[in-house]
C-alpha positions as CSV (number, residue, x, y, z in Angstrom):
1,M,200.0,149.1,129.1
2,Q,197.7,151.4,127.0
3,K,199.2,150.0,123.8
4,A,198.5,146.5,125.0
5,I,194.9,147.3,125.8
6,K,194.4,149.0,122.4
7,L,195.9,146.0,120.6
8,A,193.7,143.6,122.6
9,A,190.6,145.6,121.6
10,L,191.6,145.7,118.0
11,L,192.1,141.9,117.9
12,A,188.8,141.4,119.6
13,A,187.0,143.6,117.0
14,L,188.7,141.8,114.1
15,A,187.8,138.4,115.6
16,A,184.1,139.4,115.6
17,T,183.9,140.6,112.0
18,P,181.6,138.7,109.6
19,A,184.5,137.8,107.3
20,L,186.3,136.0,110.1
21,A,183.1,134.4,111.2
22,E,182.8,132.8,107.8
23,Q,186.5,131.9,107.7
24,N,185.9,130.1,111.0
25,G,183.3,128.0,109.3
26,T,179.9,129.4,110.4
27,L,177.4,131.2,108.2
28,R,175.0,133.2,110.5
29,I,171.3,134.1,109.6
30,G,169.4,136.6,111.8
31,V,165.7,136.4,111.9
32,M,164.4,139.8,113.1
33,N,160.7,140.4,113.8
34,D,158.0,141.0,116.4
35,M,158.3,138.4,119.0
36,S,156.0,139.9,121.6
37,S,153.3,142.1,120.2
38,V,150.7,142.3,117.4
39,Y,152.7,140.3,114.8
40,S,154.2,137.7,117.1
41,D,151.9,134.8,115.9
42,F,152.1,136.0,112.3
43,Q,155.9,136.0,112.2
44,G,157.7,135.7,115.6
45,P,159.0,132.3,116.6
46,G,157.3,130.7,113.6
47,S,159.6,132.5,111.2
48,V,162.6,131.4,113.2
49,L,161.4,127.8,112.9
50,A,160.9,128.2,109.2
51,A,164.5,129.4,108.7
52,Q,165.8,126.5,110.8
53,M,163.9,124.0,108.7
54,A,165.3,125.6,105.5
55,V,168.8,125.2,106.9
56,E,168.2,121.6,107.8
57,D,166.7,120.8,104.4
58,F,169.6,122.6,102.7
59,N,172.1,120.6,104.6
60,K,170.7,117.3,103.5
61,T,172.9,117.9,100.4
62,S,175.3,120.6,101.6
63,K,177.2,120.3,104.9
64,R,177.9,124.0,105.5
65,K,177.9,125.1,109.1
66,I,175.0,127.5,109.6
67,E,173.5,129.1,112.7
68,V,170.1,130.8,112.9
69,I,169.7,133.5,115.6
70,S,166.8,135.8,116.3
71,A,165.8,139.1,117.9
72,D,162.7,141.1,118.7
73,H,162.7,144.6,117.0
74,Q,159.7,145.6,119.1
75,N,158.3,147.4,116.1
76,K,160.7,150.2,116.6
77,P,163.0,151.3,113.8
78,D,165.8,152.5,116.1
79,V,165.8,149.1,117.9
80,G,165.8,147.2,114.6
81,A,168.6,149.4,113.3
82,A,170.7,148.9,116.5
83,I,170.3,145.1,116.3
84,A,171.3,145.0,112.6
85,R,174.4,147.1,113.2
86,R,175.4,144.9,116.2
87,W,174.7,141.7,114.2
88,F,176.7,142.9,111.1
89,D,179.6,144.6,113.0
90,A,180.1,142.4,116.0
91,E,178.3,139.1,115.7
92,G,179.2,137.9,112.3
93,V,175.6,137.8,110.9
94,D,175.7,137.4,107.1
95,M,172.0,137.8,106.3
96,V,168.9,139.3,108.0
97,I,165.4,138.0,107.1
98,D,161.7,138.6,107.8
99,L,161.3,142.2,109.1
100,P,157.6,142.8,109.6
101,N,157.0,146.5,110.2
102,S,157.9,148.5,107.1
103,A,159.7,151.3,109.0
104,V,162.0,148.7,110.6
105,A,162.5,147.0,107.2
106,L,163.5,150.3,105.5
107,A,166.0,151.1,108.3
108,V,167.6,147.6,108.2
109,S,167.7,147.6,104.4
110,D,169.7,150.8,104.4
111,I,172.2,149.3,106.9
112,G,172.5,146.2,104.8
113,K,173.3,148.3,101.8
114,E,175.9,150.3,103.8
115,K,177.5,147.1,105.1
116,N,177.1,145.1,101.8
117,K,175.1,142.4,103.6
118,V,172.0,140.6,102.4
119,V,168.6,141.6,103.8
120,I,165.4,139.7,102.8
121,G,161.9,141.0,103.6
122,S,159.3,138.3,104.0
123,G,157.0,139.9,106.6
124,A,157.9,143.4,105.3
125,G,155.2,145.2,103.4
126,T,156.0,148.6,101.8
127,A,156.6,148.6,98.1
128,A,159.1,151.4,98.6
129,L,161.6,148.6,99.3
130,T,161.7,147.8,95.6
131,G,160.9,151.3,94.5
132,A,162.7,154.5,95.4
133,K,164.3,152.8,98.4
134,C,165.5,149.6,96.5
135,S,168.9,148.3,97.4
136,P,171.4,146.0,95.6
137,T,171.5,143.8,98.7
138,F,167.8,143.6,99.4
139,V,165.2,141.1,98.2
140,H,161.5,141.4,98.8
141,W,160.1,137.9,98.9
142,T,156.4,137.3,99.9
143,Y,154.1,140.2,99.3
144,D,154.0,144.0,99.2
145,T,151.6,146.9,99.6
146,W,151.3,147.5,95.9
147,A,150.2,144.0,95.1
148,F,147.7,143.7,98.0
149,G,146.5,147.2,97.9
150,H,145.8,147.3,94.1
151,G,144.8,143.6,93.9
152,T,142.2,143.7,96.7
153,A,140.8,147.1,95.7
154,K,140.4,145.9,92.1
155,G,138.5,142.8,93.3
156,V,136.1,144.8,95.4
157,L,135.5,147.4,92.7
158,A,134.7,144.5,90.3
159,Q,132.0,143.4,92.7
160,G,130.3,146.8,92.3
161,A,131.6,148.9,95.3
162,K,131.9,152.6,94.6
163,T,132.6,154.3,97.9
164,F,135.3,153.5,100.5
165,F,136.4,154.4,104.0
166,F,139.8,153.4,105.5
167,I,140.9,152.3,109.0
168,T,144.7,152.5,108.8
169,A,147.7,151.6,110.9
170,D,149.5,154.9,111.5
171,Y,153.0,154.1,110.3
172,A,154.8,153.5,107.0
173,F,153.2,150.2,106.2
174,G,149.6,151.4,106.8
175,H,150.1,154.7,104.9
176,D,151.6,152.9,101.9
177,L,148.8,150.2,101.9
178,E,146.1,152.9,102.0
179,K,147.9,154.9,99.2
180,Q,148.1,151.8,96.9
181,A,144.5,150.9,97.4
182,T,143.4,154.6,96.9
183,D,145.3,154.8,93.7
184,E,143.4,151.8,92.3
185,I,140.1,153.2,93.6
186,N,140.7,156.6,92.0
187,A,141.9,155.1,88.7
188,S,138.7,153.0,88.5
189,G,136.2,155.8,89.2
190,G,135.6,155.0,92.9
191,K,135.7,157.5,95.8
192,V,137.3,157.5,99.2
193,L,135.1,159.2,101.7
194,G,137.5,159.3,104.6
195,A,140.1,157.6,106.8
196,V,141.0,157.1,110.4
197,R,144.6,156.4,111.3
198,L,145.4,154.6,114.6
199,P,148.6,153.6,116.3
200,L,150.0,150.1,116.0
201,G,148.7,147.9,118.8
202,T,145.4,149.9,119.3
203,N,142.9,147.9,121.4
204,D,139.8,150.0,121.0
205,F,138.6,150.5,117.4
206,S,135.1,151.7,118.4
207,S,135.5,155.4,117.5
208,A,137.0,154.5,114.1
209,L,134.2,152.0,113.4
210,L,131.6,154.6,114.3
211,Q,133.1,157.1,111.9
212,A,133.3,154.4,109.2
213,Q,129.6,153.6,109.7
214,A,128.6,157.3,109.7
215,S,130.4,157.7,106.3
216,K,127.9,155.2,104.8
217,A,130.7,154.0,102.5
218,D,130.0,150.8,100.6
219,V,133.2,149.2,101.8
220,I,135.3,149.7,105.0
221,L,138.9,148.9,104.0
222,L,141.3,147.8,106.8
223,A,144.8,149.0,106.0
224,N,146.3,147.2,109.1
225,A,147.5,143.7,109.9
226,G,148.0,141.0,112.4
227,G,146.4,141.5,115.8
228,D,145.1,145.0,114.8
229,T,143.1,143.4,112.0
230,V,141.8,140.7,114.2
231,N,140.6,143.2,116.8
232,T,139.0,145.5,114.2
233,I,137.0,142.6,112.7
234,K,135.9,141.3,116.1
235,Q,134.7,144.8,117.2
236,A,133.1,145.3,113.8
237,A,131.0,142.2,114.4
238,D,129.9,143.7,117.8
239,F,128.8,146.9,116.0
240,K,127.0,144.8,113.3
241,V,128.9,146.8,110.7
242,T,128.5,144.1,108.0
243,E,124.7,144.4,108.1
244,K,124.9,147.5,105.9
245,Q,128.5,147.7,104.8
246,K,131.2,145.4,103.5
247,L,134.3,144.9,105.6
248,V,137.5,144.1,103.7
249,A,140.9,143.5,105.1
250,L,143.8,144.4,102.8
251,I,146.1,142.1,104.8
252,F,144.5,139.0,106.2
253,D,146.6,136.0,107.2
254,L,146.0,132.3,108.2
255,Q,146.3,132.9,112.0
256,S,143.7,135.6,111.9
257,V,140.9,133.1,111.2
258,P,141.1,130.9,114.4
259,A,141.6,134.2,116.4
260,I,138.3,135.6,115.0
261,G,136.4,132.4,114.7
262,L,135.0,130.8,111.5
263,G,131.5,132.0,112.4
264,T,132.6,135.6,112.3
265,A,135.2,135.3,109.5
266,Q,133.3,133.1,107.0
267,G,133.1,134.5,103.6
268,L,135.9,137.1,104.1
269,Q,138.3,137.2,101.1
270,A,142.0,138.0,101.1
271,I,145.0,137.8,98.9
272,N,147.9,135.7,100.1
273,A,151.1,134.6,98.4
274,W,150.9,131.0,99.6
275,Y,148.5,128.6,101.3
276,W,149.4,125.3,103.0
277,D,146.7,123.2,101.4
278,E,147.7,123.9,97.8
279,N,149.5,120.6,96.9
280,D,151.4,117.7,98.4
281,G,154.6,119.7,98.9
282,T,152.9,122.5,100.8
283,R,150.9,120.1,102.9
284,D,154.0,118.1,103.8
285,F,155.9,121.3,104.9
286,A,152.9,122.5,106.9
287,K,152.6,119.2,108.8
288,R,156.4,119.1,109.6
289,Y,156.3,122.7,110.7
290,A,153.2,122.4,112.9
291,A,154.7,119.3,114.6
292,R,157.6,121.5,115.8
293,H,155.8,124.7,116.5
294,A,155.4,125.6,120.1
295,K,151.7,126.3,119.6
296,K,151.2,123.7,116.9
297,M,150.2,126.5,114.4
298,Y,150.3,125.9,110.7
299,P,152.6,128.3,108.7
300,N,151.2,131.4,106.9
301,H,152.5,132.8,103.6
302,M,155.2,135.0,105.3
303,Q,156.6,132.1,107.4
304,A,156.7,129.9,104.4
305,G,158.3,132.8,102.6
306,V,161.1,132.8,105.2
307,Y,161.7,129.1,104.5
308,S,161.8,129.5,100.7
309,A,163.9,132.7,100.7
310,T,166.4,131.1,103.1
311,L,166.8,128.2,100.8
312,A,167.3,130.4,97.8
313,Y,169.8,132.5,99.7
314,L,171.9,129.5,100.8
315,K,171.9,128.1,97.2
316,A,173.2,131.5,96.0
317,V,175.9,131.5,98.7
318,D,177.1,128.1,97.5
319,K,177.2,129.4,93.9
320,V,179.2,132.5,94.9
321,G,181.3,130.5,97.4
322,S,181.0,132.9,100.3
323,P,178.4,135.1,102.0
324,T,180.9,137.9,102.5
325,D,179.9,140.0,99.4
326,G,176.2,140.6,99.9
327,K,175.7,142.2,96.5
328,A,177.3,139.2,94.7
329,V,174.9,136.8,96.6
330,V,171.9,138.9,95.6
331,D,173.1,139.0,92.0
332,A,173.3,135.2,92.1
333,M,169.8,135.0,93.4
334,K,168.6,137.3,90.6
335,A,170.5,135.3,88.0
336,T,169.0,131.9,88.9
337,P,165.3,131.4,89.6
338,S,164.5,129.6,92.8
339,D,162.4,126.4,92.7
340,D,161.4,124.5,95.9
341,P,158.6,122.1,96.9
342,V,157.0,124.8,99.2
343,Y,156.9,128.0,97.2
344,G,157.5,126.7,93.7
345,K,159.3,128.8,91.1
346,V,160.3,132.3,92.1
347,E,162.2,134.8,89.9
348,I,163.9,137.9,91.3
349,R,163.8,141.1,89.3
350,A,166.4,143.8,89.0
351,D,164.6,145.8,91.7
352,G,164.8,142.9,94.2
353,R,161.1,142.0,93.9
354,A,160.5,138.2,94.0
355,I,157.9,137.3,91.4
356,H,155.5,134.4,91.9
357,P,151.7,134.0,91.8
358,L,149.3,135.4,94.3
359,Y,146.1,133.6,95.4
360,L,142.6,134.9,96.2
361,L,141.4,133.1,99.3
362,Q,138.0,132.9,100.9
363,V,137.3,131.8,104.4
364,K,135.3,128.6,104.7
365,S,132.1,128.2,106.6
366,P,132.2,126.1,109.8
367,A,130.5,123.3,107.9
368,E,133.2,123.3,105.2
369,S,136.2,123.3,107.6
370,K,137.6,119.9,108.5
371,S,140.2,121.0,111.1
372,E,141.5,124.1,113.0
373,W,143.8,125.2,110.1
374,D,141.5,124.2,107.3
375,V,140.1,127.7,106.9
376,F,140.6,128.9,103.4
377,K,139.6,127.8,99.9
378,I,141.5,129.0,96.9
379,A,139.0,131.1,94.9
380,G,141.4,132.3,92.2
381,T,145.0,132.9,91.1
382,I,146.7,136.1,90.0
383,P,149.5,135.0,87.6
384,A,153.1,135.9,88.5
385,D,153.4,138.4,85.6
386,K,150.3,140.3,86.8
387,A,150.7,140.1,90.6
388,F,153.2,142.9,91.3
389,R,153.9,146.4,90.2
390,P,155.4,146.7,86.7
391,L,159.2,147.0,86.9
392,S,159.1,150.3,84.9
393,E,156.7,152.0,87.4
394,G,158.6,151.5,90.7
395,G,161.3,154.2,90.3
396,C,164.1,151.9,91.5
397,P,167.5,153.4,90.7
398,L,168.9,149.9,90.0
399,V,166.5,149.6,87.1
400,K,167.4,153.0,85.6
401,S,171.1,152.0,85.6
402,N,170.5,148.7,83.7
């Protein structure tokens, strides 16, 4: 009897393996992000929709059977890691994508490397993912802390600012974003006067804003994101911070503007990797996406990144022939630049960093805006070859071995 039970358990485990899942004809993509907290509108169900749309568009010319599943990592690395292991070991998931919250992304990337499964960060921020923690099975698609930290700080310094104060999310993403901006400030002769670090999901930023005001820094830099950034900016308006100091968000996304209101947000500048009103291809995608979104939201650059990265991944799987060998699929992605109507041309470097232009956006005034999601104007472009950390400076072991 015991032998029969053990045999049944073994057969059940084998039937659940990713290799057999693919043999049975289904490629499985897992979208993992924050479905219920500060990042839920910025990734959440919208990223799941973007992945589903990529699968549908891919299958207009390829009839592979593909399933998109999703899970809420609750912004907890242990929860994200447990989901990833279950997906890879028992549920036949071949690729995990999105991963806002850098601590979660780092944990899942490590598991992907261990299991030889593809992991793609679209909502993930920390540049460590293509630095010391790079992986042969990881691709970093949309943005990173080096690009936004250095790029935004450089722009503010060019406008004459000399002193800075940080309000920072107290976890890997916020720490790294603060560090990258600080490096640029120090290298350019500026000075950081102080910083306050607050837990993810903080509701009351009054104490931090009072400390920032007391510092008399020229610029208050927000090294947070999503709902935390929205709440900081709203409360800064209540404290009339911008009457004497400049407020700059290092991460500021499309959904932040309606949440704050154009009257409060107008004039704010931000760097994004994509904006829906750039050309006919981006506008068409945004309209199709909004028509299916539960809240009728337009996509931000991370959600569009999920779409574009999913397409690139599926094309690489077709080239390799199977999703089973994650490193082989990522090698194929690196060998052939992606080009789609939404994101345009994207090249992937040896360290896993996806290379594409970044855009300097400025929030429109209420008089300039023609609709709820017509909130930004493109004020400038950072070319692809200047947008991200130089390959030689990241410390990625994959680059050293080439």
